[in-house]
N, C-alpha and C positions, 0 to 999 in steps of 0.2 A: 548539539552545537547551536549556539545562539546566532552567530553571524558568519557569513561567508563574504570575503572581500576578493574581488577579481581584479587583477592588475595585468593588462596586456602590455607587451613591450617589444620594441624593435631597435636594436643597436644603440642602446643608451647605457651600456654597462660602464663606460668611461665618463659619463656625465651625470645624469639625474637618477638613474635607477637605484644605486646603493643608498642614497639619501632617502628616496621614497620608501624603500623597504624598511630601513631603520626607523622611519617615522611611524610605520605601522607596528613594528615589533616593540616599540617603546610606549605603546598606549597604556593608559591606566586600566582600561577594560581589556581583559585577557581571553575571554571565551570566544575565540574566532579561529578561522582558518584563512590563510592567505594563498590564493590560487594564482600563480604567476604563469601566464600564457605567453609563450615565446613565439612570435610570428616570424619565424625564419631569420632570426638574427645571425649575422656573420661575424660578430665580435665575440668577446669572452663571456657572454651572458650565461650560458649553460655552466661553464666552469665556475663562475663566481657564485651562482646560486647553490651549487653543490657544496660549497664551503660553509654555508649557513647551517648551524646546528640548532635548529628549532623545528620540532615536529609539526608545528602549525603551518609551516611553509611547504606548499606542494607545487612542483614544477611540471608543466605540461607544454609540450611543443607541438604545434600544428605542422602538418607535413606538406602544405602547399599554400601559396599566396591566396588570400581572399580579400574581402573588403576590410576596411578598418574595424568593422563591427563583428566580423566572424570570430576573432579571438575572444571577444567579450561574451558572445553567445555560447561559444564552446566552453568557456570557463563556468558560465552559469549552469550548464548541463550537469557538471560534476559537483556543483556546490551542494553542501548538505545542511547549511544553516537555515534557520527560521527567517532571518533577515538577510538582505542582499545589498551589496554596495560595490560600485565600480570605481576604483582609484587609479587615476592616470599615473604613469611612471615618471612624470616630471613635476609632481607636487609633493609637498610635505605636510602630512597631517599634524595638527597640534595635539599635544599629549592627551587632552581630555575629549577629543573629537568623537571617538566611538562611544564613550560613556554618555556623552550628551545626547547623541542621536538615538542610541539604543533605549535610554531611559524615556525619551519622548515617545517612541513607539510602544514601549511597555505601558506607559501611563495612559496614552490616548488610543484605546482599542478601536475607536471610530476613524482614526487617521491611517492612511495607507502608505504615504510617502512623506518623509521629513527632510528638510534641507537647511543648511546653515549659510554663513557668509564666508568670504575668503579675503585674504590680504594679498595684494598683487606686488610682486617684486620683479625687477629692481626699482620700479616706480615708487615703491613705498606709499601705496594708496589703498584704500578699502575698495573691494569689489562687492559691495553690499547688495544682496538680493532684495527683492521686494516681497511683501506679504502676498500670498497667492491670490491671483486675479485671473479668472478664466479669459476675459476679453483681452487683457494685456498679453497673455500667453499666445494668443493668435497673432499678435502684432510683433512680438519679439521674445526671445528666450532670456529668462532671468535666473535660470537654475543651471549651474554647472554640474557636469556628471559627477565629479568627485566630492561634491558637498552633499549629495543626496543618498539617503538610505531608504529602502522600501521593503515591504513584505515580499518574500520570494514568490508567493502565488500571484501577486499583482503582475510581476514581470512575465511569468509564464502565461497568465491569462491573455495578455495582449500580444503574445507571440514573440517577445524579445525585441532586440534591435532590428531595424530594417536593413538587411545586408545589401540592398540595391542602391542605397544612398552613399555618395562619396563625402557628403558633409551634412551638418545639422542633424546628426544622428541622435543627440541627446534631446534636442528640441522636438524632433519627430516623436521620440518615445514619450516625452511628457504630454504632448498633445493627445496621443492615443490613449494614454492612461487616464487623462482627464475626460476624454470622450466616453470612456468605458464606465464612468461614474465613480471612480476612486477619488479619495480625498487627500489633499496636500496641506502641509503646514510648515511655515518657515520658523526656524529656531534662530532668534537674533543673536547669534554668537559666532565669532570667527572660528572656523573649524580647520582651515588649512592655509598654507602659503602657496600661492600659485606663481610660477616663474615664466615670464614672457621670454620667448626666444623665437628664432626665425622659423622653426618647424612647428611651433605651438599653434593650436587651432584659433586662439584669439588673435594671433598675429596674422594668420592666413585670411580670416574672415574680413579683414580690412582691405583686402585686395580683390580685384575682379576675378582673377584666376590664380590657381596655384598648381604646382607639380606634385603629384602623389609621390611620397618619399620612396616607395618600393616599386610601384608600377611605372613611374616616370611619365604618366599621362597628365595633361593639363585639364583641370576641371573648372567650370564656372559655378560658383556657389548658387544653387537655386533650391527653393523649398516652398511648397504651398501648404500651409497648415490646414486649410480647409479640405484638402484632398487626402489627409492621412487616413489609412484604412485600418480598421480593427479586425483582427483575424478571427476572433471568436465572438459569438453573440452572448448577450446577457442571459442569465438563467431565466426560466419561466417564472412569471410572477413579478418581473420588474415592470414598473409603471409604463404604460404605453403613452407616447407623446402624440398630441393632436396638432397638426400644422395646417394653417389656413393661408391660402394664397389667392389674391385677386388677379385675374388674367385679363389682358386686353391687347390683342394683336402682337404678342411677343412670344411666338411659339418656340423659337430657338432658345430664348432665355428660360422658358418653362422646362424644356427638355434638359438643359444643363442643371437647373435647380434640382430636378428629380434625380438625375444621375449622381450628383454630389451628395444628396441626402441618402440615397440608397447605399452608396459605397462608403461614405465616411461617417455616418451618424453613430453607429454602434448601438442604436436603440430600435425597438419596434415602434412603428409610428403609423398613424392614419393621416393621409394627405387630403384635405378638403379644398377643392378647387372651385372658386366662384368666377364664372365667365362674365365679365362686365361688357 
């Protein structure tokens, strides 16, 4: 199996889900499995998916509420593909999307994550990502979950999505992958149509708080990219980093610097401290 697509869903059978599934099954690239993870839907999701006569579609229901990331992680655990992609249930892939991204990973064996651009509806405007920039990724996220495809071992290496976060889960994942030393590349082609609506993440991020659709709790979007933790260490032989710091009567700053380097770097390092 070349590719596994994971689509988590919750109560969108009457709105976006059928179109999202159709857009996947209509792809020019055919060697994939579509794992649909149902996060306790109360509508006709199960019944609808049971009518789909395509052996590439696999239905999996989790038996208890979790974070928004739990269904994605559960789907990834049963994925058998060489490549992995997470497609939201409110987007529509363009017909050549999978072919474009798979070919990019096949051709560039030195690249670990590829991502495209998206077209935003109903605004009818481009949501163009930017060429990958490490420093910019620390400031803001420019890679949507559904436009990215990665090698499966990359996702497994960093420990998957962080299930403790109520928001910014894709941004958090990209930062951790970047810190682990993996390489990204943008493919400047439109790969999907993204639909803005009241429960979409792009709509919620513009507000100070939002109500979780299943748990009913109010969350304030917060995320500190510098504090992202990498759950696995680099293999032996990875270059060690030397860090030099000049200190002068700022002991609390120095303590915080070391704490963040130790928890978030993902690399072996030597810290040289010059006391001025």
